[in-house]
C-alpha positions in Angstrom: -53.5 0.8 -15.6 -52.5 -2.7 -16.7 -50.0 -5.2 -15.6 -47.0 -6.0 -17.8 -47.9 -9.7 -18.1 -50.6 -12.0 -16.9 -50.4 -15.7 -15.9 -49.8 -17.8 -19.0 -47.8 -15.2 -20.8 -44.2 -15.9 -21.6 -41.3 -14.1 -19.9 -37.8 -14.3 -21.3 -34.8 -14.7 -19.0 -31.1 -14.5 -19.7 -27.8 -14.0 -18.0 -24.1 -14.0 -18.5 -21.9 -16.5 -16.6 -22.0 -14.5 -13.4 -25.7 -14.6 -13.3 -26.5 -18.2 -14.3 -27.3 -19.4 -10.8 -29.5 -16.4 -9.9 -31.2 -16.7 -13.3 -32.3 -20.2 -12.6 -33.7 -19.2 -9.2 -35.5 -16.2 -10.8 -36.9 -18.4 -13.5 -38.4 -20.6 -10.8 -40.0 -17.6 -9.2 -41.4 -16.4 -12.5 -42.9 -19.8 -13.2 -44.4 -19.8 -9.7 -46.2 -16.6 -10.6 -47.9 -18.5 -13.4 -45.8 -17.3 -16.3 -44.1 -19.5 -19.0 -40.3 -19.0 -19.0 -38.2 -18.8 -22.1 -34.5 -19.2 -21.2 -32.2 -17.5 -23.7 -29.0 -18.5 -22.0 -26.3 -18.8 -21.0 -26.3 -22.2 -19.3 -22.9 -22.6 -17.8 -20.0 -21.0 -16.0 -17.8 -20.4 -19.2 -17.2 -16.7 -19.7 -19.6 -15.1 -22.2 -20.4 -11.5 -23.2 -23.3 -10.0 -21.3 -24.3 -7.7 -24.2 -25.4 -10.6 -26.3 -27.8 -11.8 -23.6 -29.2 -8.4 -22.7 -29.8 -7.7 -26.4 -31.5 -11.1 -27.0 -34.1 -10.5 -24.3 -34.7 -6.9 -25.4 -35.2 -8.0 -29.0 -37.7 -10.7 -27.9 -39.6 -8.2 -25.8 -39.7 -5.4 -28.4 -40.7 -7.9 -31.2 -43.6 -9.1 -29.0 -42.3 -12.7 -28.9 -42.5 -12.4 -25.1 -44.4 -10.1 -22.7 -41.4 -9.1 -20.5 -37.9 -10.1 -19.6 -35.5 -10.6 -16.7 -31.8 -10.3 -17.2 -28.9 -10.9 -14.9 -25.2 -10.2 -14.8 -22.7 -9.6 -12.0 -23.9 -6.1 -11.2 -26.9 -5.8 -13.6 -25.4 -2.6 -15.0 -23.8 -3.9 -18.2 -26.6 -6.1 -19.2 -29.2 -3.4 -18.6 -27.2 -0.9 -20.7 -27.1 -3.5 -23.5 -30.8 -4.1 -23.3 -31.6 -0.4 -23.3 -29.8 0.1 -26.6 -32.7 -1.8 -28.3 -35.3 0.8 -29.2 -38.5 0.1 -27.2 -36.7 -1.7 -24.4 -37.0 -0.2 -21.0 -34.7 -2.3 -18.7 -35.0 -1.3 -15.1 -32.0 -2.1 -12.8 -33.4 -2.6 -9.3 -31.7 -3.3 -6.0 -34.8 -2.9 -3.8 -38.5 -3.3 -4.1 -39.0 0.5 -4.3 -36.9 0.6 -7.4 -38.7 -2.4 -9.0 -42.1 -0.8 -8.2 -41.2 2.6 -9.5 -39.5 1.2 -12.6 -42.9 -0.3 -13.5 -45.2 2.4 -12.2 -43.4 5.4 -13.4 -41.2 4.1 -16.3 -43.3 1.3 -17.7 -40.3 -1.0 -17.5 -40.6 -4.1 -19.6 -37.3 -5.8 -18.5 -36.0 -6.2 -15.0 -32.2 -6.2 -14.6 -30.6 -7.8 -11.5 -27.0 -8.0 -10.2 -26.1 -11.5 -9.0 -23.1 -10.2 -7.1 -24.8 -7.3 -5.4 -28.2 -8.6 -4.2 -29.3 -11.6 -2.1 -31.4 -14.4 -3.5 -34.4 -13.5 -1.3 -34.1 -9.9 -2.5 -34.1 -11.0 -6.1 -37.3 -13.0 -5.5 -39.0 -10.0 -3.9 -37.9 -7.8 -6.8 -39.4 -10.2 -9.4 -42.7 -10.4 -7.5 -42.9 -6.6 -7.1 -42.0 -5.9 -10.7 -44.7 -8.2 -12.1 -47.3 -7.1 -9.5 -47.0 -3.4 -10.3 -49.0 -1.8 -13.1 -47.8 1.1 -15.2 -49.3 4.2 -13.7 -50.0 6.0 -17.0 -51.3 9.5 -16.6 -48.5 12.1 -16.2 -45.9 9.3 -16.6 -47.1 8.3 -20.1 -45.8 11.4 -21.7 -42.4 11.0 -20.0 -42.1 7.4 -21.1 -43.0 8.5 -24.7 -40.0 10.8 -24.6 -37.7 7.8 -23.9 -38.2 6.9 -27.5 
């Protein structure tokens, strides 16, 4: 069992306009855990298309340019769907620490998706910590993850 990333590794973050504020807070939490942060946008409140940002993080993760990613939109749903369309990306939408933990332990998630309009800031911080502290369980889960493609 190994952790997704270790201190010093780079984690990509991105959001649409609805998630900009939470993305900034989450980026600070990621940095506090000892990771480098690569911000792939967006930077303001002007309306943008969440698929562009979910895909950008997923492509960086799958290409090995970063170890992991965190993506944010209003609900986390759309941006996670966009990320998961990139082969090799396993974006986990989490609303509680159990979901964040199981997304890593059972599904080997490599991207955490958050909904800025549906979770509290403190919850988001807890989810980030749980996601990055949880190793993939391997074993019986490895075959299942392999079937994800």
